PDB file of N, CA, C and O in Angstrom:
ATOM      1  N   UNK A   1      -7.935  -7.788 -10.826  1.00  0.00           N
ATOM      2  CA  UNK A   1      -6.889  -8.768 -10.891  1.00  0.00           C
ATOM      3  C   UNK A   1      -6.456  -9.200  -9.484  1.00  0.00           C
ATOM      4  O   UNK A   1      -6.141 -10.372  -9.275  1.00  0.00           O
ATOM      5  N   UNK A   2      -6.435  -8.290  -8.537  1.00  0.00           N
ATOM      6  CA  UNK A   2      -6.002  -8.625  -7.181  1.00  0.00           C
ATOM      7  C   UNK A   2      -6.887  -9.669  -6.526  1.00  0.00           C
ATOM      8  O   UNK A   2      -6.432 -10.424  -5.667  1.00  0.00           O
ATOM      9  N   UNK A   3      -8.140  -9.714  -6.922  1.00  0.00           N
ATOM     10  CA  UNK A   3      -9.072 -10.673  -6.322  1.00  0.00           C
ATOM     11  C   UNK A   3      -8.809 -12.102  -6.769  1.00  0.00           C
ATOM     12  O   UNK A   3      -9.387 -13.039  -6.217  1.00  0.00           O
ATOM     13  N   UNK A   4      -7.950 -12.279  -7.756  1.00  0.00           N
ATOM     14  CA  UNK A   4      -7.616 -13.613  -8.229  1.00  0.00           C
ATOM     15  C   UNK A   4      -6.717 -14.365  -7.247  1.00  0.00           C
ATOM     16  O   UNK A   4      -6.622 -15.591  -7.311  1.00  0.00           O
ATOM     17  N   UNK A   5      -6.070 -13.656  -6.357  1.00  0.00           N
ATOM     18  CA  UNK A   5      -5.169 -14.281  -5.395  1.00  0.00           C
ATOM     19  C   UNK A   5      -5.935 -14.591  -4.115  1.00  0.00           C
ATOM     20  O   UNK A   5      -6.419 -13.685  -3.437  1.00  0.00           O
ATOM     21  N   UNK A   6      -6.040 -15.867  -3.792  1.00  0.00           N
ATOM     22  CA  UNK A   6      -6.746 -16.247  -2.574  1.00  0.00           C
ATOM     23  C   UNK A   6      -5.846 -16.018  -1.361  1.00  0.00           C
ATOM     24  O   UNK A   6      -4.638 -15.824  -1.494  1.00  0.00           O
ATOM     25  N   UNK A   7      -6.449 -16.043  -0.198  1.00  0.00           N
ATOM     26  CA  UNK A   7      -5.696 -15.844   1.038  1.00  0.00           C
ATOM     27  C   UNK A   7      -4.623 -16.905   1.222  1.00  0.00           C
ATOM     28  O   UNK A   7      -3.587 -16.633   1.828  1.00  0.00           O
ATOM     29  N   UNK A   8      -4.850 -18.102   0.711  1.00  0.00           N
ATOM     30  CA  UNK A   8      -3.881 -19.184   0.892  1.00  0.00           C
ATOM     31  C   UNK A   8      -2.885 -19.307  -0.263  1.00  0.00           C
ATOM     32  O   UNK A   8      -2.076 -20.235  -0.281  1.00  0.00           O
ATOM     33  N   UNK A   9      -2.934 -18.398  -1.212  1.00  0.00           N
ATOM     34  CA  UNK A   9      -2.055 -18.444  -2.377  1.00  0.00           C
ATOM     35  C   UNK A   9      -0.633 -18.054  -1.976  1.00  0.00           C
ATOM     36  O   UNK A   9      -0.418 -17.021  -1.343  1.00  0.00           O
ATOM     37  N   UNK A  10       0.324 -18.884  -2.348  1.00  0.00           N
ATOM     38  CA  UNK A  10       1.731 -18.593  -2.035  1.00  0.00           C
ATOM     39  C   UNK A  10       2.202 -17.269  -2.624  1.00  0.00           C
ATOM     40  O   UNK A  10       3.183 -16.691  -2.156  1.00  0.00           O
ATOM     41  N   UNK A  11       1.516 -16.797  -3.630  1.00  0.00           N
ATOM     42  CA  UNK A  11       1.867 -15.517  -4.252  1.00  0.00           C
ATOM     43  C   UNK A  11       1.743 -14.352  -3.283  1.00  0.00           C
ATOM     44  O   UNK A  11       2.318 -13.289  -3.520  1.00  0.00           O
ATOM     45  N   UNK A  12       1.005 -14.535  -2.199  1.00  0.00           N
ATOM     46  CA  UNK A  12       0.858 -13.465  -1.203  1.00  0.00           C
ATOM     47  C   UNK A  12       2.225 -12.973  -0.717  1.00  0.00           C
ATOM     48  O   UNK A  12       2.375 -11.809  -0.346  1.00  0.00           O
ATOM     49  N   UNK A  13       3.210 -13.861  -0.723  1.00  0.00           N
ATOM     50  CA  UNK A  13       4.551 -13.478  -0.253  1.00  0.00           C
ATOM     51  C   UNK A  13       5.236 -12.499  -1.202  1.00  0.00           C
ATOM     52  O   UNK A  13       6.227 -11.871  -0.829  1.00  0.00           O
ATOM     53  N   UNK A  14       4.725 -12.364  -2.409  1.00  0.00           N
ATOM     54  CA  UNK A  14       5.349 -11.505  -3.417  1.00  0.00           C
ATOM     55  C   UNK A  14       4.564 -10.239  -3.727  1.00  0.00           C
ATOM     56  O   UNK A  14       5.025  -9.406  -4.508  1.00  0.00           O
ATOM     57  N   UNK A  15       3.411 -10.081  -3.141  1.00  0.00           N
ATOM     58  CA  UNK A  15       2.488  -9.034  -3.577  1.00  0.00           C
ATOM     59  C   UNK A  15       2.640  -7.671  -2.903  1.00  0.00           C
ATOM     60  O   UNK A  15       2.135  -6.682  -3.434  1.00  0.00           O
ATOM     61  N   UNK A  16       3.303  -7.581  -1.779  1.00  0.00           N
ATOM     62  CA  UNK A  16       3.294  -6.310  -1.055  1.00  0.00           C
ATOM     63  C   UNK A  16       3.879  -5.164  -1.882  1.00  0.00           C
ATOM     64  O   UNK A  16       3.256  -4.108  -1.990  1.00  0.00           O
ATOM     65  N   UNK A  17       5.044  -5.351  -2.456  1.00  0.00           N
ATOM     66  CA  UNK A  17       5.677  -4.262  -3.217  1.00  0.00           C
ATOM     67  C   UNK A  17       4.831  -3.836  -4.425  1.00  0.00           C
ATOM     68  O   UNK A  17       4.588  -2.641  -4.593  1.00  0.00           O
ATOM     69  N   UNK A  18       4.378  -4.768  -5.268  1.00  0.00           N
ATOM     70  CA  UNK A  18       3.568  -4.308  -6.406  1.00  0.00           C
ATOM     71  C   UNK A  18       2.234  -3.685  -5.992  1.00  0.00           C
ATOM     72  O   UNK A  18       1.777  -2.727  -6.616  1.00  0.00           O
ATOM     73  N   UNK A  19       1.615  -4.221  -4.952  1.00  0.00           N
ATOM     74  CA  UNK A  19       0.351  -3.639  -4.490  1.00  0.00           C
ATOM     75  C   UNK A  19       0.591  -2.250  -3.909  1.00  0.00           C
ATOM     76  O   UNK A  19      -0.213  -1.342  -4.119  1.00  0.00           O
ATOM     77  N   UNK A  20       1.678  -2.082  -3.188  1.00  0.00           N
ATOM     78  CA  UNK A  20       2.032  -0.762  -2.654  1.00  0.00           C
ATOM     79  C   UNK A  20       2.204   0.235  -3.802  1.00  0.00           C
ATOM     80  O   UNK A  20       1.691   1.353  -3.742  1.00  0.00           O
ATOM     81  N   UNK A  21       2.925  -0.172  -4.843  1.00  0.00           N
ATOM     82  CA  UNK A  21       3.149   0.728  -5.976  1.00  0.00           C
ATOM     83  C   UNK A  21       1.830   1.050  -6.693  1.00  0.00           C
ATOM     84  O   UNK A  21       1.619   2.184  -7.124  1.00  0.00           O
ATOM     85  N   UNK A  22       0.955   0.065  -6.819  1.00  0.00           N
ATOM     86  CA  UNK A  22      -0.373   0.343  -7.384  1.00  0.00           C
ATOM     87  C   UNK A  22      -1.113   1.363  -6.525  1.00  0.00           C
ATOM     88  O   UNK A  22      -1.773   2.264  -7.043  1.00  0.00           O
ATOM     89  N   UNK A  23      -0.996   1.212  -5.215  1.00  0.00           N
ATOM     90  CA  UNK A  23      -1.643   2.143  -4.307  1.00  0.00           C
ATOM     91  C   UNK A  23      -1.130   3.557  -4.457  1.00  0.00           C
ATOM     92  O   UNK A  23      -1.877   4.518  -4.272  1.00  0.00           O
ATOM     93  N   UNK A  24       0.139   3.688  -4.790  1.00  0.00           N
ATOM     94  CA  UNK A  24       0.734   5.017  -4.981  1.00  0.00           C
ATOM     95  C   UNK A  24       0.225   5.705  -6.241  1.00  0.00           C
ATOM     96  O   UNK A  24       0.497   6.886  -6.454  1.00  0.00           O
ATOM     97  N   UNK A  25      -0.506   4.983  -7.069  1.00  0.00           N
ATOM     98  CA  UNK A  25      -1.084   5.571  -8.278  1.00  0.00           C
ATOM     99  C   UNK A  25      -2.609   5.602  -8.226  1.00  0.00           C
ATOM    100  O   UNK A  25      -3.258   5.903  -9.227  1.00  0.00           O
ATOM    101  N   UNK A  26      -3.175   5.295  -7.077  1.00  0.00           N
ATOM    102  CA  UNK A  26      -4.638   5.214  -6.940  1.00  0.00           C
ATOM    103  C   UNK A  26      -5.229   6.591  -6.639  1.00  0.00           C
ATOM    104  O   UNK A  26      -5.629   6.875  -5.510  1.00  0.00           O
ATOM    105  N   UNK A  27      -5.278   7.436  -7.659  1.00  0.00           N
ATOM    106  CA  UNK A  27      -5.832   8.771  -7.475  1.00  0.00           C
ATOM    107  C   UNK A  27      -7.341   8.740  -7.304  1.00  0.00           C
ATOM    108  O   UNK A  27      -7.911   9.608  -6.643  1.00  0.00           O
ATOM    109  N   UNK A  28      -7.992   7.744  -7.896  1.00  0.00           N
ATOM    110  CA  UNK A  28      -9.444   7.621  -7.754  1.00  0.00           C
ATOM    111  C   UNK A  28      -9.751   6.866  -6.461  1.00  0.00           C
ATOM    112  O   UNK A  28      -9.233   5.773  -6.229  1.00  0.00           O
ATOM    113  N   UNK A  29     -10.587   7.454  -5.638  1.00  0.00           N
ATOM    114  CA  UNK A  29     -10.929   6.866  -4.341  1.00  0.00           C
ATOM    115  C   UNK A  29     -11.468   5.444  -4.493  1.00  0.00           C
ATOM    116  O   UNK A  29     -11.164   4.585  -3.667  1.00  0.00           O
ATOM    117  N   UNK A  30     -12.246   5.185  -5.513  1.00  0.00           N
ATOM    118  CA  UNK A  30     -12.840   3.852  -5.700  1.00  0.00           C
ATOM    119  C   UNK A  30     -11.786   2.773  -5.952  1.00  0.00           C
ATOM    120  O   UNK A  30     -12.072   1.590  -5.771  1.00  0.00           O
ATOM    121  N   UNK A  31     -10.601   3.148  -6.356  1.00  0.00           N
ATOM    122  CA  UNK A  31      -9.528   2.185  -6.617  1.00  0.00           C
ATOM    123  C   UNK A  31      -8.746   1.808  -5.357  1.00  0.00           C
ATOM    124  O   UNK A  31      -7.928   0.888  -5.383  1.00  0.00           O
ATOM    125  N   UNK A  32      -8.992   2.500  -4.287  1.00  0.00           N
ATOM    126  CA  UNK A  32      -8.190   2.298  -3.061  1.00  0.00           C
ATOM    127  C   UNK A  32      -8.640   1.111  -2.224  1.00  0.00           C
ATOM    128  O   UNK A  32      -7.807   0.452  -1.600  1.00  0.00           O
ATOM    129  N   UNK A  33      -9.919   0.827  -2.196  1.00  0.00           N
ATOM    130  CA  UNK A  33     -10.418  -0.277  -1.372  1.00  0.00           C
ATOM    131  C   UNK A  33      -9.806  -1.620  -1.775  1.00  0.00           C
ATOM    132  O   UNK A  33      -9.407  -2.384  -0.896  1.00  0.00           O
ATOM    133  N   UNK A  34      -9.716  -1.939  -3.075  1.00  0.00           N
ATOM    134  CA  UNK A  34      -9.061  -3.199  -3.441  1.00  0.00           C
ATOM    135  C   UNK A  34      -7.593  -3.250  -3.003  1.00  0.00           C
ATOM    136  O   UNK A  34      -7.079  -4.321  -2.679  1.00  0.00           O
ATOM    137  N   UNK A  35      -6.932  -2.112  -2.993  1.00  0.00           N
ATOM    138  CA  UNK A  35      -5.542  -2.047  -2.531  1.00  0.00           C
ATOM    139  C   UNK A  35      -5.488  -2.358  -1.035  1.00  0.00           C
ATOM    140  O   UNK A  35      -4.655  -3.146  -0.589  1.00  0.00           O
ATOM    141  N   UNK A  36      -6.380  -1.737  -0.267  1.00  0.00           N
ATOM    142  CA  UNK A  36      -6.445  -2.004   1.176  1.00  0.00           C
ATOM    143  C   UNK A  36      -6.710  -3.478   1.446  1.00  0.00           C
ATOM    144  O   UNK A  36      -6.076  -4.083   2.310  1.00  0.00           O
ATOM    145  N   UNK A  37      -7.647  -4.048   0.704  1.00  0.00           N
ATOM    146  CA  UNK A  37      -7.989  -5.460   0.894  1.00  0.00           C
ATOM    147  C   UNK A  37      -6.806  -6.362   0.546  1.00  0.00           C
ATOM    148  O   UNK A  37      -6.542  -7.338   1.248  1.00  0.00           O
ATOM    149  N   UNK A  38      -6.099  -6.041  -0.528  1.00  0.00           N
ATOM    150  CA  UNK A  38      -4.946  -6.851  -0.922  1.00  0.00           C
ATOM    151  C   UNK A  38      -3.839  -6.781   0.127  1.00  0.00           C
ATOM    152  O   UNK A  38      -3.213  -7.797   0.430  1.00  0.00           O
ATOM    153  N   UNK A  39      -3.593  -5.607   0.679  1.00  0.00           N
ATOM    154  CA  UNK A  39      -2.561  -5.478   1.712  1.00  0.00           C
ATOM    155  C   UNK A  39      -2.980  -6.214   2.974  1.00  0.00           C
ATOM    156  O   UNK A  39      -2.144  -6.818   3.646  1.00  0.00           O
ATOM    157  N   UNK A  40      -4.256  -6.169   3.301  1.00  0.00           N
ATOM    158  CA  UNK A  40      -4.766  -6.911   4.460  1.00  0.00           C
ATOM    159  C   UNK A  40      -4.558  -8.409   4.268  1.00  0.00           C
ATOM    160  O   UNK A  40      -4.205  -9.117   5.211  1.00  0.00           O
ATOM    161  N   UNK A  41      -4.775  -8.890   3.055  1.00  0.00           N
ATOM    162  CA  UNK A  41      -4.552 -10.315   2.778  1.00  0.00           C
ATOM    163  C   UNK A  41      -3.072 -10.678   2.861  1.00  0.00           C
ATOM    164  O   UNK A  41      -2.717 -11.735   3.383  1.00  0.00           O
ATOM    165  N   UNK A  42      -2.217  -9.811   2.353  1.00  0.00           N
ATOM    166  CA  UNK A  42      -0.770 -10.057   2.454  1.00  0.00           C
ATOM    167  C   UNK A  42      -0.367 -10.148   3.917  1.00  0.00           C
ATOM    168  O   UNK A  42       0.386 -11.038   4.311  1.00  0.00           O
ATOM    169  N   UNK A  43      -0.875  -9.220   4.716  1.00  0.00           N
ATOM    170  CA  UNK A  43      -0.548  -9.216   6.151  1.00  0.00           C
ATOM    171  C   UNK A  43      -1.038 -10.493   6.826  1.00  0.00           C
ATOM    172  O   UNK A  43      -0.325 -11.090   7.632  1.00  0.00           O
ATOM    173  N   UNK A  44      -2.247 -10.902   6.495  1.00  0.00           N
ATOM    174  CA  UNK A  44      -2.811 -12.110   7.101  1.00  0.00           C
ATOM    175  C   UNK A  44      -1.999 -13.347   6.737  1.00  0.00           C
ATOM    176  O   UNK A  44      -1.814 -14.239   7.565  1.00  0.00           O
ATOM    177  N   UNK A  45      -1.519 -13.399   5.511  1.00  0.00           N
ATOM    178  CA  UNK A  45      -0.776 -14.575   5.062  1.00  0.00           C
ATOM    179  C   UNK A  45       0.664 -14.569   5.566  1.00  0.00           C
ATOM    180  O   UNK A  45       1.174 -15.592   6.023  1.00  0.00           O
ATOM    181  N   UNK A  46       1.317 -13.406   5.478  1.00  0.00           N
ATOM    182  CA  UNK A  46       2.758 -13.347   5.760  1.00  0.00           C
ATOM    183  C   UNK A  46       3.099 -12.913   7.176  1.00  0.00           C
ATOM    184  O   UNK A  46       4.188 -13.204   7.669  1.00  0.00           O
ATOM    185  N   UNK A  47       2.181 -12.220   7.829  1.00  0.00           N
ATOM    186  CA  UNK A  47       2.419 -11.621   9.142  1.00  0.00           C
ATOM    187  C   UNK A  47       3.531 -10.558   9.103  1.00  0.00           C
ATOM    188  O   UNK A  47       4.119 -10.235  10.135  1.00  0.00           O
ATOM    189  N   UNK A  48       3.812 -10.024   7.921  1.00  0.00           N
ATOM    190  CA  UNK A  48       4.827  -8.974   7.788  1.00  0.00           C
ATOM    191  C   UNK A  48       4.331  -7.665   8.390  1.00  0.00           C
ATOM    192  O   UNK A  48       3.248  -7.189   8.047  1.00  0.00           O
ATOM    193  N   UNK A  49       5.115  -7.091   9.279  1.00  0.00           N
ATOM    194  CA  UNK A  49       4.762  -5.790   9.846  1.00  0.00           C
ATOM    195  C   UNK A  49       4.803  -4.699   8.783  1.00  0.00           C
ATOM    196  O   UNK A  49       4.102  -3.693   8.883  1.00  0.00           O
ATOM    197  N   UNK A  50       5.634  -4.912   7.765  1.00  0.00           N
ATOM    198  CA  UNK A  50       5.719  -3.911   6.707  1.00  0.00           C
ATOM    199  C   UNK A  50       4.396  -3.707   5.989  1.00  0.00           C
ATOM    200  O   UNK A  50       4.163  -2.641   5.419  1.00  0.00           O
ATOM    201  N   UNK A  51       3.530  -4.705   6.006  1.00  0.00           N
ATOM    202  CA  UNK A  51       2.223  -4.545   5.369  1.00  0.00           C
ATOM    203  C   UNK A  51       1.433  -3.447   6.068  1.00  0.00           C
ATOM    204  O   UNK A  51       0.808  -2.615   5.411  1.00  0.00           O
ATOM    205  N   UNK A  52       1.458  -3.443   7.383  1.00  0.00           N
ATOM    206  CA  UNK A  52       0.765  -2.397   8.143  1.00  0.00           C
ATOM    207  C   UNK A  52       1.399  -1.032   7.851  1.00  0.00           C
ATOM    208  O   UNK A  52       0.693  -0.044   7.652  1.00  0.00           O
ATOM    209  N   UNK A  53       2.724  -0.986   7.827  1.00  0.00           N
ATOM    210  CA  UNK A  53       3.424   0.260   7.540  1.00  0.00           C
ATOM    211  C   UNK A  53       3.119   0.757   6.130  1.00  0.00           C
ATOM    212  O   UNK A  53       2.926   1.953   5.914  1.00  0.00           O
ATOM    213  N   UNK A  54       3.078  -0.163   5.179  1.00  0.00           N
ATOM    214  CA  UNK A  54       2.772   0.215   3.799  1.00  0.00           C
ATOM    215  C   UNK A  54       1.396   0.866   3.718  1.00  0.00           C
ATOM    216  O   UNK A  54       1.221   1.869   3.026  1.00  0.00           O
ATOM    217  N   UNK A  55       0.432   0.305   4.416  1.00  0.00           N
ATOM    218  CA  UNK A  55      -0.916   0.867   4.392  1.00  0.00           C
ATOM    219  C   UNK A  55      -0.952   2.246   5.055  1.00  0.00           C
ATOM    220  O   UNK A  55      -1.660   3.141   4.593  1.00  0.00           O
ATOM    221  N   UNK A  56      -0.204   2.414   6.118  1.00  0.00           N
ATOM    222  CA  UNK A  56      -0.155   3.737   6.770  1.00  0.00           C
ATOM    223  C   UNK A  56       0.442   4.781   5.836  1.00  0.00           C
ATOM    224  O   UNK A  56      -0.053   5.906   5.766  1.00  0.00           O
ATOM    225  N   UNK A  57       1.492   4.421   5.125  1.00  0.00           N
ATOM    226  CA  UNK A  57       2.086   5.362   4.176  1.00  0.00           C
ATOM    227  C   UNK A  57       1.104   5.656   3.055  1.00  0.00           C
ATOM    228  O   UNK A  57       0.956   6.807   2.644  1.00  0.00           O
ATOM    229  N   UNK A  58       0.434   4.629   2.559  1.00  0.00           N
ATOM    230  CA  UNK A  58      -0.547   4.857   1.503  1.00  0.00           C
ATOM    231  C   UNK A  58      -1.662   5.795   1.944  1.00  0.00           C
ATOM    232  O   UNK A  58      -2.106   6.647   1.174  1.00  0.00           O
ATOM    233  N   UNK A  59      -2.106   5.640   3.169  1.00  0.00           N
ATOM    234  CA  UNK A  59      -3.155   6.542   3.674  1.00  0.00           C
ATOM    235  C   UNK A  59      -2.680   7.995   3.612  1.00  0.00           C
ATOM    236  O   UNK A  59      -3.448   8.890   3.261  1.00  0.00           O
ATOM    237  N   UNK A  60      -1.420   8.221   3.952  1.00  0.00           N
ATOM    238  CA  UNK A  60      -0.860   9.574   3.876  1.00  0.00           C
ATOM    239  C   UNK A  60      -0.732  10.030   2.421  1.00  0.00           C
ATOM    240  O   UNK A  60      -1.078  11.164   2.087  1.00  0.00           O
ATOM    241  N   UNK A  61      -0.237   9.145   1.564  1.00  0.00           N
ATOM    242  CA  UNK A  61      -0.117   9.469   0.139  1.00  0.00           C
ATOM    243  C   UNK A  61      -1.488   9.862  -0.401  1.00  0.00           C
ATOM    244  O   UNK A  61      -1.621  10.857  -1.113  1.00  0.00           O
ATOM    245  N   UNK A  62      -2.498   9.082  -0.062  1.00  0.00           N
ATOM    246  CA  UNK A  62      -3.842   9.366  -0.549  1.00  0.00           C
ATOM    247  C   UNK A  62      -4.373  10.689  -0.019  1.00  0.00           C
ATOM    248  O   UNK A  62      -5.101  11.387  -0.725  1.00  0.00           O
ATOM    249  N   UNK A  63      -4.026  11.041   1.198  1.00  0.00           N
ATOM    250  CA  UNK A  63      -4.492  12.338   1.714  1.00  0.00           C
ATOM    251  C   UNK A  63      -3.857  13.485   0.925  1.00  0.00           C
ATOM    252  O   UNK A  63      -4.506  14.502   0.680  1.00  0.00           O
ATOM    253  N   UNK A  64      -2.598  13.325   0.527  1.00  0.00           N
ATOM    254  CA  UNK A  64      -1.970  14.340  -0.321  1.00  0.00           C
ATOM    255  C   UNK A  64      -2.608  14.363  -1.706  1.00  0.00           C
ATOM    256  O   UNK A  64      -2.804  15.432  -2.285  1.00  0.00           O
ATOM    257  N   UNK A  65      -2.930  13.191  -2.234  1.00  0.00           N
ATOM    258  CA  UNK A  65      -3.611  13.132  -3.534  1.00  0.00           C
ATOM    259  C   UNK A  65      -4.938  13.881  -3.466  1.00  0.00           C
ATOM    260  O   UNK A  65      -5.256  14.689  -4.338  1.00  0.00           O
ATOM    261  N   UNK A  66      -5.699  13.600  -2.424  1.00  0.00           N
ATOM    262  CA  UNK A  66      -7.016  14.209  -2.279  1.00  0.00           C
ATOM    263  C   UNK A  66      -6.929  15.724  -2.134  1.00  0.00           C
ATOM    264  O   UNK A  66      -7.843  16.451  -2.523  1.00  0.00           O
ATOM    265  N   UNK A  67      -5.820  16.190  -1.569  1.00  0.00           N
ATOM    266  CA  UNK A  67      -5.620  17.630  -1.404  1.00  0.00           C
ATOM    267  C   UNK A  67      -5.041  18.270  -2.669  1.00  0.00           C
ATOM    268  O   UNK A  67      -4.901  19.491  -2.741  1.00  0.00           O
ATOM    269  N   UNK A  68      -4.707  17.447  -3.661  1.00  0.00           N
ATOM    270  CA  UNK A  68      -4.149  17.969  -4.905  1.00  0.00           C
ATOM    271  C   UNK A  68      -2.692  18.370  -4.798  1.00  0.00           C
ATOM    272  O   UNK A  68      -2.198  19.152  -5.610  1.00  0.00           O
ATOM    273  N   UNK A  69      -2.005  17.843  -3.808  1.00  0.00           N
ATOM    274  CA  UNK A  69      -0.606  18.200  -3.572  1.00  0.00           C
ATOM    275  C   UNK A  69       0.342  17.361  -4.427  1.00  0.00           C
ATOM    276  O   UNK A  69       0.167  16.150  -4.562  1.00  0.00           O
ATOM    277  N   UNK A  70       1.344  18.018  -4.999  1.00  0.00           N
ATOM    278  CA  UNK A  70       2.375  17.305  -5.749  1.00  0.00           C
ATOM    279  C   UNK A  70       3.209  16.398  -4.842  1.00  0.00           C
ATOM    280  O   UNK A  70       3.879  15.483  -5.323  1.00  0.00           O
ATOM    281  N   UNK A  71       3.169  16.645  -3.559  1.00  0.00           N
ATOM    282  CA  UNK A  71       3.920  15.820  -2.614  1.00  0.00           C
ATOM    283  C   UNK A  71       3.432  14.366  -2.637  1.00  0.00           C
ATOM    284  O   UNK A  71       4.138  13.470  -2.175  1.00  0.00           O
ATOM    285  N   UNK A  72       2.250  14.133  -3.165  1.00  0.00           N
ATOM    286  CA  UNK A  72       1.723  12.766  -3.215  1.00  0.00           C
ATOM    287  C   UNK A  72       2.643  11.825  -3.979  1.00  0.00           C
ATOM    288  O   UNK A  72       2.576  10.611  -3.784  1.00  0.00           O
ATOM    289  N   UNK A  73       3.496  12.356  -4.837  1.00  0.00           N
ATOM    290  CA  UNK A  73       4.423  11.525  -5.600  1.00  0.00           C
ATOM    291  C   UNK A  73       5.671  11.160  -4.803  1.00  0.00           C
ATOM    292  O   UNK A  73       6.437  10.298  -5.235  1.00  0.00           O
ATOM    293  N   UNK A  74       5.893  11.783  -3.669  1.00  0.00           N
ATOM    294  CA  UNK A  74       7.106  11.544  -2.867  1.00  0.00           C
ATOM    295  C   UNK A  74       6.809  10.560  -1.743  1.00  0.00           C
ATOM    296  O   UNK A  74       6.797  10.932  -0.570  1.00  0.00           O
ATOM    297  N   UNK A  75       6.571   9.314  -2.104  1.00  0.00           N
ATOM    298  CA  UNK A  75       6.195   8.309  -1.102  1.00  0.00           C
ATOM    299  C   UNK A  75       7.293   8.102  -0.074  1.00  0.00           C
ATOM    300  O   UNK A  75       6.995   7.865   1.097  1.00  0.00           O
ATOM    301  N   UNK A  76       8.558   8.184  -0.480  1.00  0.00           N
ATOM    302  CA  UNK A  76       9.655   8.011   0.476  1.00  0.00           C
ATOM    303  C   UNK A  76       9.718   9.182   1.449  1.00  0.00           C
ATOM    304  O   UNK A  76       9.943   8.993   2.644  1.00  0.00           O
ATOM    305  N   UNK A  77       9.520  10.379   0.940  1.00  0.00           N
ATOM    306  CA  UNK A  77       9.496  11.558   1.805  1.00  0.00           C
ATOM    307  C   UNK A  77       8.330  11.523   2.775  1.00  0.00           C
ATOM    308  O   UNK A  77       8.467  11.905   3.937  1.00  0.00           O
ATOM    309  N   UNK A  78       7.188  11.067   2.299  1.00  0.00           N
ATOM    310  CA  UNK A  78       6.007  10.953   3.150  1.00  0.00           C
ATOM    311  C   UNK A  78       6.263   9.931   4.250  1.00  0.00           C
ATOM    312  O   UNK A  78       5.938  10.170   5.413  1.00  0.00           O
ATOM    313  N   UNK A  79       6.839   8.806   3.887  1.00  0.00           N
ATOM    314  CA  UNK A  79       7.165   7.779   4.894  1.00  0.00           C
ATOM    315  C   UNK A  79       8.111   8.352   5.941  1.00  0.00           C
ATOM    316  O   UNK A  79       7.927   8.131   7.138  1.00  0.00           O
ATOM    317  N   UNK A  80       9.105   9.076   5.498  1.00  0.00           N
ATOM    318  CA  UNK A  80      10.060   9.694   6.425  1.00  0.00           C
ATOM    319  C   UNK A  80       9.373  10.711   7.330  1.00  0.00           C
ATOM    320  O   UNK A  80       9.643  10.772   8.529  1.00  0.00           O
ATOM    321  N   UNK A  81       8.481  11.509   6.743  1.00  0.00           N
ATOM    322  CA  UNK A  81       7.766  12.529   7.521  1.00  0.00           C
ATOM    323  C   UNK A  81       6.940  11.932   8.653  1.00  0.00           C
ATOM    324  O   UNK A  81       6.773  12.564   9.697  1.00  0.00           O
ATOM    325  N   UNK A  82       6.424  10.723   8.457  1.00  0.00           N
ATOM    326  CA  UNK A  82       5.626  10.110   9.524  1.00  0.00           C
ATOM    327  C   UNK A  82       6.445   9.120  10.366  1.00  0.00           C
ATOM    328  O   UNK A  82       5.909   8.317  11.129  1.00  0.00           O
ATOM    329  N   UNK A  83       7.766   9.218  10.188  1.00  0.00           N
ATOM    330  CA  UNK A  83       8.650   8.438  11.060  1.00  0.00           C
ATOM    331  C   UNK A  83       8.841   6.995  10.655  1.00  0.00           C
ATOM    332  O   UNK A  83       9.149   6.145  11.491  1.00  0.00           O
ATOM    333  N   UNK A  84       8.660   6.715   9.386  1.00  0.00           N
ATOM    334  CA  UNK A  84       8.821   5.331   8.930  1.00  0.00           C
ATOM    335  C   UNK A  84       9.933   5.256   7.893  1.00  0.00           C
ATOM    336  O   UNK A  84       9.969   6.021   6.929  1.00  0.00           O
ATOM    337  N   UNK A  85      10.810   4.339   8.117  1.00  0.00           N
ATOM    338  CA  UNK A  85      11.809   4.006   7.118  1.00  0.00           C
ATOM    339  C   UNK A  85      11.650   2.538   6.843  1.00  0.00           C
ATOM    340  O   UNK A  85      12.084   1.715   7.650  1.00  0.00           O
ATOM    341  N   UNK A  86      11.050   2.181   5.745  1.00  0.00           N
ATOM    342  CA  UNK A  86      10.773   0.764   5.490  1.00  0.00           C
ATOM    343  C   UNK A  86      10.779   0.498   3.998  1.00  0.00           C
ATOM    344  O   UNK A  86      10.631   1.412   3.187  1.00  0.00           O
ATOM    345  N   UNK A  87      10.948  -0.739   3.655  1.00  0.00           N
ATOM    346  CA  UNK A  87      10.793  -1.192   2.287  1.00  0.00           C
ATOM    347  C   UNK A  87       9.486  -1.958   2.216  1.00  0.00           C
ATOM    348  O   UNK A  87       9.197  -2.786   3.080  1.00  0.00           O
ATOM    349  N   UNK A  88       8.711  -1.687   1.206  1.00  0.00           N
ATOM    350  CA  UNK A  88       7.425  -2.377   1.063  1.00  0.00           C
ATOM    351  C   UNK A  88       7.646  -3.723   0.393  1.00  0.00           C
ATOM    352  O   UNK A  88       7.138  -3.983  -0.698  1.00  0.00           O
ATOM    353  N   UNK A  89       8.404  -4.564   1.058  1.00  0.00           N
ATOM    354  CA  UNK A  89       8.673  -5.907   0.522  1.00  0.00           C
ATOM    355  C   UNK A  89       8.605  -6.930   1.635  1.00  0.00           C
ATOM    356  O   UNK A  89       8.802  -8.121   1.392  1.00  0.00           O
TER     357      UNK A  89
END
């Protein structure tokens, strides 16, 4: 579904939060690349710095997922642990 939004689609301005939340549920590694690509497109269209921050937090969330840690569900705590306080919007 994410591939339906082109780089020039005005919807890019609305996608960061839902894509971030999808990323927080991407336990399967194969599901993560489309999330990365969607966030990259949001960043390219909007120039929002939060897009880069969202991807950094997701990378940490995914590392906890891969390790089987329950902490993977605490995205706000993970963001805080790496020194980020941001809204994925």
